[in-house]
C-alpha positions in Angstrom: -0.1 -0.2 -0.1 3.0 2.0 0.9 4.2 1.6 -2.9 1.1 2.4 -4.7 0.9 5.5 -2.6 4.8 6.7 -3.1 3.8 5.9 -6.6 0.7 8.8 -6.9 3.1 11.2 -5.2 5.6 10.5 -7.2 3.2 10.7 -10.4 1.2 14.2 -9.0 4.8 15.4 -8.6 5.9 14.9 -12.0 2.6 16.4 -13.5 2.5 19.4 -11.8 6.3 20.1 -11.8 5.9 19.7 -16.0 2.3 22.2 -15.7 4.8 24.3 -13.7 7.8 24.3 -16.0 5.4 25.0 -19.3 3.8 27.9 -17.8 7.3 29.3 -16.9 8.1 29.0 -20.8 4.8 30.5 -21.7 5.1 33.1 -19.2 9.0 33.9 -20.5 8.9 33.7 -23.8 6.2 35.2 -26.5 5.0 32.9 -28.7 5.0 35.6 -31.6 8.9 36.0 -31.4 9.7 32.4 -30.6 10.0 30.8 -34.0 10.5 27.2 -32.0 7.0 27.2 -30.7 4.5 25.1 -31.9 2.4 26.0 -34.9 -1.4 25.1 -35.6 -1.2 22.0 -38.6 -4.9 23.5 -39.1 -4.1 26.7 -40.0 -1.0 26.0 -41.4 -2.4 24.1 -44.0 -5.5 25.9 -44.7 -5.1 29.2 -43.6 -8.1 29.3 -41.6 -8.5 29.8 -37.5 -9.2 26.7 -35.6 -10.5 27.6 -32.0 -7.7 27.1 -30.0 -5.5 29.2 -32.7 -4.1 32.1 -30.5 -4.3 30.2 -27.2 -0.3 30.1 -26.7 -0.4 33.9 -27.1 -3.5 33.9 -24.8 -1.8 32.1 -22.4 1.6 34.2 -22.6 -0.5 37.4 -22.3 -2.6 36.1 -18.9 0.7 34.8 -17.4 1.9 38.6 -18.1 -1.4 39.9 -16.9 -2.3 41.2 -20.4 -6.2 40.2 -20.1 -7.5 42.4 -22.8 -4.4 40.8 -25.3 -5.8 37.6 -23.8 -8.9 37.8 -25.0 -8.1 39.5 -28.0 -5.7 36.8 -28.9 -8.4 34.3 -28.2 -11.8 35.1 -26.8 -12.9 31.5 -26.8 -10.1 30.5 -24.5 -10.5 33.4 -22.1 -14.3 33.3 -21.9 -13.9 28.8 -21.3 -11.3 29.5 -18.5 -14.1 28.7 -15.5 -15.6 26.0 -17.7 -11.8 24.4 -17.9 -11.2 24.7 -14.3 -14.6 23.5 -13.2 -14.0 20.3 -15.7 -10.4 20.0 -14.2 -11.5 20.4 -10.5 -14.6 17.7 -11.3 -11.3 15.4 -12.8 -9.1 15.9 -9.6 -12.4 15.1 -7.0 -14.6 12.6 -9.1 -14.8 10.6 -6.5 -15.4 12.8 -3.7 -18.3 14.6 -6.4 -19.3 12.5 -8.6 -22.7 14.3 -9.8 -20.5 16.9 -10.9 -18.4 14.9 -12.5 -21.1 13.7 -14.1 -23.2 16.7 -15.3 -19.5 18.1 -16.7 -19.1 14.7 -18.6 -22.5 14.3 -20.1 -22.7 13.9 -23.5 -25.6 17.7 -23.6 -22.5 19.8 -22.4 -19.9 17.8 -24.5 -22.2 18.2 -27.7 -23.0 22.0 -26.2 -18.9 22.5 -26.1 -18.8 21.3 -29.5 -21.7 23.1 -31.2 -20.1 26.4 -29.6 -16.6 25.3 -30.5 -17.8 24.6 -34.0 -19.6 28.4 -33.9 -16.6 29.8 -33.1 -14.3 28.6 -35.3 -16.8 29.8 -38.2 -17.4 33.4 -36.8 -13.5 34.1 -36.0 -13.3 32.9 -40.0 -15.7 35.7 -41.6 -14.2 37.4 -44.0 -16.2 40.0 -42.9 -14.2 40.5 -39.8 -11.4 43.1 -39.4 -8.1 41.1 -39.4 -6.9 40.7 -35.4 -10.5 41.2 -34.6 -10.5 38.3 -31.7 -8.1 35.9 -33.0 
């Protein structure tokens, strides 16, 4: 039993360490300036923005306190942050709060999220929008 608990502890440390390292990288390096950061393959091949395009810039902006810049980079991501936090909390505490986990992972919630993502993708690629508007 001790080994199992220790293994979970090490796994948690590795996961949280990786998250901290990724956040540090995004806090320090601007994705627009760092050519080594990954590009969106959907955007690369189609020239269109996917629902996640701008997420790296948004993360960099948030970590540097520029919430307006983050919203400009990817408004959908910024609006979804409370939901993302709720889903992460539900996942972490699913044994303690199974009902919450059941709600956030239910088909109606998943389908609603899918519809929102498709709608956001269509909206942000409309040719009538000025360049850079909520990308």
